[in-house]
C-alpha positions in Angstrom: 49.9 -29.2 91.2 53.7 -28.7 91.0 55.4 -25.8 92.7 58.3 -23.7 91.6 61.3 -22.7 93.7 62.6 -19.3 92.4 66.0 -17.8 93.4 67.0 -14.3 92.6 70.7 -14.6 91.4 71.6 -11.4 89.5 71.1 -7.8 90.5 68.4 -5.8 88.7 70.5 -2.6 88.6 70.6 -1.3 85.0 67.6 -3.3 83.8 64.2 -1.7 82.8 61.8 -0.7 85.5 59.2 -3.3 84.4 61.7 -6.1 85.0 62.4 -4.8 88.5 58.7 -4.6 89.2 58.2 -8.2 88.0 60.8 -9.3 90.6 58.9 -7.5 93.3 55.6 -9.0 92.2 57.2 -12.5 92.4 57.9 -11.6 96.1 61.6 -11.2 95.7 63.1 -8.3 97.7 66.8 -9.3 98.2 69.4 -10.9 96.1 69.8 -14.7 96.7 66.3 -14.8 98.2 64.2 -17.9 97.5 60.4 -18.0 97.1 58.0 -20.7 96.1 54.9 -20.3 93.9 52.3 -22.5 92.2 53.1 -23.5 88.6 50.5 -21.3 86.8 50.6 -19.5 83.4 50.9 -16.1 84.9 53.9 -17.1 87.1 55.5 -18.7 84.1 55.1 -15.5 82.1 56.7 -13.5 84.8 59.6 -16.0 85.0 60.2 -15.8 81.2 60.4 -12.0 81.5 63.2 -12.1 84.1 64.8 -15.5 83.3 68.2 -13.8 83.0 68.0 -12.6 86.6 66.7 -15.7 88.3 67.0 -19.5 88.6 64.0 -21.7 89.1 63.2 -25.4 89.5 60.1 -27.4 89.8 59.6 -29.2 93.1 57.0 -31.9 93.8 54.5 -32.0 96.6 55.0 -34.6 99.2 51.4 -35.9 98.7 51.9 -36.9 95.0 
């Protein structure tokens, strides 16, 4: 299964509380922080909610 590399690139100041909580649930705590998650429907839904605050890219596993 593919993985996603997510980078927080824009501050959440001035955005609704639910978007700030979505960033926290993705594991992002600081600006320019990078996390990796599995490519699942729930993660993709969270990414679409905050896509104006983040950048993400698909990365391949080394075993494929």
